N, C-alpha and C positions, 0 to 999 in steps of 0.2 A: 776524056784526056786534059782538059782544063784544070780539073779537078785534082789531077796526082801533079801536075805544074805548080799549083797552088802550094800544095803540103809541101813541096820540097824546097820552099823558101821560106817555110814557118818553122821556127824554133819551138821544139816539145821538150817540155819541161814537166817533171814530176813534183808533187805538192808531198812533203813527209809530215808527219803527225806533229812534229814540233811547228810545221807551219801556222796550225791553229792557233789563234789568237783570241783574246777575252777584251770587252768593250769597257772599260771601267771609266766613270764621269767624275770629277772631284767637284767638291763646294766647299772654298775658303772665303777668308776675309773679301777677296777680288770680287766674289758671288753674292756678297751681302752677309755672310755668315760672322755672329758675332765675335766668333773667334776661332783660332786656327787649333786650339786645344780641345779635343772633344772625348767625352768618356762614355756616357749612354745614349742609346738612339731608342725611342718607342714610339707608339702610331696611337691616337686617339681614336673613338668611334666615328670620326666625322672625315678621317682617312689624313688629315696634318700628322705630318711627322715632327717630333720633338727632342730636341738635341740638348744635351746637357754638356756645358761648356767649362770653362775656367772662369767665366766671366756671368756665369749662370744660364738661364734657358734662352731658348730660340725656337720658333716655330717655321716650320718650311712646309709650303704648300704645292712644290713640284716647279715652282718659278722663282718664288722670292721667299725672304725672312723676316720674321715678324720678332719685335722683342717688347712690344709692349702689349699688356695683358689686363683684363678685368679682373678685379676684386682685390686682396689682399696684396701688398708689396711683396715679391719674391727676393730670397736674398741673391747677391752679385755674388756667389760664391760656387766653388765647382759643385756641380751635380754628378754625383757619382753614380748613384742607380738609381732605375725606376721601375713599376710596377702598372700594368693596366689590371684594376680588381673586376670581378664578378659583374660589379653594378655599372662597370663602364667608367669608372673615375681613374685617373691619372696620378699616379706618385711620383714624387721625388724626394730624393735624400742628399743632403748636401754637406759638402766637407765643415762648416761651423756648427752643424747639428742639428739644423733647421729641417722643418718637413714642410712642402707645399703639396696638396692635393687639387687636382681640375675639378671642379664639379659645377655640371652644366653650365659650361663656358667661363667660369669665374674661380680664380686661386684662393683656396682657404691656407693660410699659414698656420702652423701647427710648432710650437716652441715647447721642447720637454722641459727646458729650464722653470717652466710654470709648474711642472709637478714636482719638482726637486732642483736646487742650484748644480747638484753636480751629476744630472743627467747628459750634459751637451758634450757630444763627442761626432767626429765624423759618422756619416751613416753608410752602413757598410752593404746593409741588403734589406730590402722588404719583400713579404710576403704575405699570403694569404691563406689562414685554414678554412675547415670545410665549414663553421658556422658564420663565416663573413667578417670574422675579426683580421684586424692588420697585424703581424707582427713587423717591427721595425729592430734591425741589429744594429747597436752603435758600436763602434770600433773598440771604444775602451771603457763605455760605461755598459754595457749589457743589453738587457732586451725590454723593449718597451711594446705593449700590446694596447691596442685602440680597437674600440667597438664598433660597429656600422655607422653609428651616428658620430665617429670621430672623437669620440672622449677616450681619455688613455685610464685604462682599466688595470694596466699593473705595469711596474717599472720597480726595476730593483734598487738597491744602494749599493754603489762601486765603492763608496769608502768604508762600507761592513765588510770586513773579512771573511766573514760566513757568506757572504753573497755568492750564488752558485757561480756567477761571471766575474766575481774578484779577480784581478791580476790575469785576466784572458785580452788576449789581441784577436778579435772576432773578424773573421772575412766575409764569411758567407753561411746560410742556414737554408734548410729545407726540412720540410714535415715528412714524417714517415706515414703509413697508412693507416696506423695506430695512433696518429696524434704525437709521438714524440719527435723531439728536435735533433737533427743531424747537421753540427757546426762545424765548418772549416775554422780552424786557427793558425796561429802561426807555430803550434804546437801539436799539429795533426788534427785529429777529429773528435770530438767530443759529442758524448751520446747525453741528451736530457731527458726526464719524464716529468710532466706536471702532476704535483702533488695536491689534491683535493682538500685535505686536511690542513696543510701549511699555507694553499693558495699562492704556491710558486712553484717554479720549475727548481729539479735538482738534477745535479749530474750524477750521472751512472760510471762512466769511465771513458775511456780512449780506446781507440781502435789502435790496438799494439803495431800493426805494419804499417801503420801510419805517422806514429809517434816520431816527432822532432822534424817533421816536413811542415813547410809552410804551404797548409791547403786554402787556396786561393778562390776556387768557385767548386759550388757543388752542384749539378742539375739532376732531375730525374733522368733515366735511362728509360728505353724502350719496353721493357717488360716488367712486370710487378715487381716491388721490392728491389729496384735497382738504381743505384745512383752513380754516376760518373764524377771523378774528381781532378781536378787541375790543380798542380802544384806549383811553387815558387820554380823550381829549377830541377825536378825532378820527373817531369812529363806528366803523365795520365795513368788513373788508374778507375777500376770499377769496383764498387762496394755492393754488396748484396747481401740483404737479409732483414729483417724485421724484429719490434719489440725494443727494451732499453737496454738489454745485456750487450755489453760490447763484445762478448764472445761470441755471439749468434750471427755476429756478419763476418761473412767474407771480401777479402780485399787481393784483389788480382791487377798487376800491372800490365797495362794496355800501352801497343804503340811502338814496342822494342824493336829496332831496325827498320823503322818507318819515319826516321828523322824526330820522335818525339822522345827519345832516351831520355834527354837531360832539357826538356822544352819547359820554358817557363810559358804555364797554360793559365790565363784568367778569363777566357770566353770560350763556351762549349754550345753549339746551336745543333740540334737534330733538324733537319729538311725532310720531312718524311720520313718514312720506317728504314730506307736504304742508303741514307747519306747523312754525315756529319760534318759541321764546320768546326774549327779549333784553330785559335790563334797561337801561336810561338812569339812571345812578345820580344821583339829584336829581329825577327827573322821574316814573318810576314803570317800568312793565313794557309792551313791545309784544308782540302775537300777530301775528305773520304769515303769511299763507298764502302757498304756494309753487307756483308751475307747474311743469310737467314737466321743465323744464331745471333747474329750482330758484332760480330769480328769486324776489324778493320780489314779492308783489302785494298784495293788499289787507291792513288792518291793524287792530287795535285796541289803543288805549291804555289800560291799565288804570292810573291813577292814584288819588289820594285822592279824586276826584268817584267813581270809579267802584266804590270801595269798599275799595281797598287801603288798610291803615292807615298805610302810610309811605311816602314820595316816595325815600324811598333803602333800594334793596333790593339786598342784597349777595348771595344767591344764588336760583337757581330749582331746584327738584328735582321730578320727576312720579315720584310714588308707584305701585307696582305696580297700583292699582286706577284710574290715569289721573288722579287727581287732582293739581292745581299746588301746590306749597308755595313761600314766599317767605319769605326770612329778612331781616330788617330791622335798621336801625341805630337802635333805640331804641323799638320797638314790637312785639317779640318777632317771633313769625311768624304768619304769615294762609296758608290754603288756600282754592281756588277746586276747589269742589267738581266732580266729573266734570258734564262739561256735556251730558251727554244730558238734562239738567233744564233747561229756559231759561225764566227768569221774568220776568213783565210787570209793571209797575206801572200797573195797568189804570186808575184813575180820577185816581190824581195827588193825592188828598188821603186822611186816615187818619180821616176820621168814618165812613165807611161804607166800608170796603175789603172786604169780602167778595162773593166771586164764587161766586153759587149754580148757574150754571148755563153749560155750554159745549156750542157745536156747530160739526163741522167740515161744510161745505156744499159740499167739494171745490174753493172759489175762495178760502177764507179762513176766520178764525175767529170766532165769535160768542161775547160773555161776557156774562153777566146778572147784573145786581147788582139791588139793593132801589131798583126805580123807575129801570133807566135799563139801558142797553144800549150795547155796544162791537164793534165790527168792525174787524179786521187781515185785507187780502188778502194772500195769499200770495207775491205780489212785491211790490207796492208800496202805499204807504199812500194812503187817501182821506178826505178830509174832508168831511162833513154839515153 
C-alpha cells in the first residue's frame, strides 16, 4: 500500500527524442591552445594530436598544449593541411608555401623556393601515391612531388603558360586507381595523367557537370573508383569513374532535400561504412547514416544549439579512439567524445538535476530523481 501512496506524489515525465544531447568539450586560448583559429587536425603514431592554427602548430597530449619542438624551426604561419604517410611521418602545409615534416620526433622544413623562386604559394593538399612519393598541391603554383627521401623530383613552372597547372586556382587532389590525378579547382574538377616521355603531368580535361563550381574538397568514397566532392556553395557530389578521359566519369548530386543543397562543404570524413560527417561552413556539421548502397539517409545537424562552439567548422578529424574533432574559425577546436555514451537531459531544469536510480524493463528506460520519475520507451516517446 505504501508503494502506491509514494507513486501518487511522484511527477511522471516522458523523455522525447529531442531530449538526447551530446557532450562537446572545447579547447582554446583559455586551455593553452596557441590560437583560437584552427584549420587542420591530425594524430601521430604516438597518439599526440597536432593542430594547425593561424600561428603555426601546437601539439596536444590530452591535457596540455605544446608549442616548442625539436628539429628545424617551423613556420609561424597558418597550417592549412596535413597528412600521415605510410611511413608514420606527419606532413604539414602552410599558408606561406613552406612544408614541415615530423620525422622520428624532429621537424624537417622544406622550402619549395629552393627548387624554383616561383614555386611558393599556399599549400592546399598533401597526398601519397602507391610508390610512397608525396604530392604537394600548391594553390597557385601547381604540383610538387617529393620522393621517400624528401627530395623534390618534380616541380612545374607556373610562369610558363604551357605548364598544365598554370592559371589554375587549386583546392584539392586525389589519385585514381590508375595513378591519374583528380583535382578540385575554382573552376570544377580537372583530370591529369602522367606522361612518361615528357616527365610531367598533362591535363586531359574537366568534368562538364562540375564546371564553373568551386570544388573545395575531394575524398575517396566507400566503393572502388568513387570520390565525394564538396563545393563552395552548391553542396555535395559523387564522382564515379576511372582513367584519364573526363567523359568516363559520372557525376551525381547528393543530399538534395537534406540540408546540403547549397552547402559550403570543405570537409568530408567517413566513419566506418555506414556513416559520414560533412561540414557546412557557417551552419555546423552533419552526421549522416548511409544505406547499403552508400546513399545518405537520416541525419543529425550539430550546430551551436547542439553544443558545437562555432558554426564555422574548417576540418573534421576522427582519432584512433573514435572521437570526432572539429577545428573552428575562431573558437579553437572541439571534440565529441565516443558516442558509446548517450546523455539525456532528464528533467529540463538545473535545480534538481540528479538521477538517483535507473531501471531497464525491456520496453524502455526509467529514471528516478528526487520526487519525480521519467520514462523513455525504446522506439517512440509517450507523454503521461
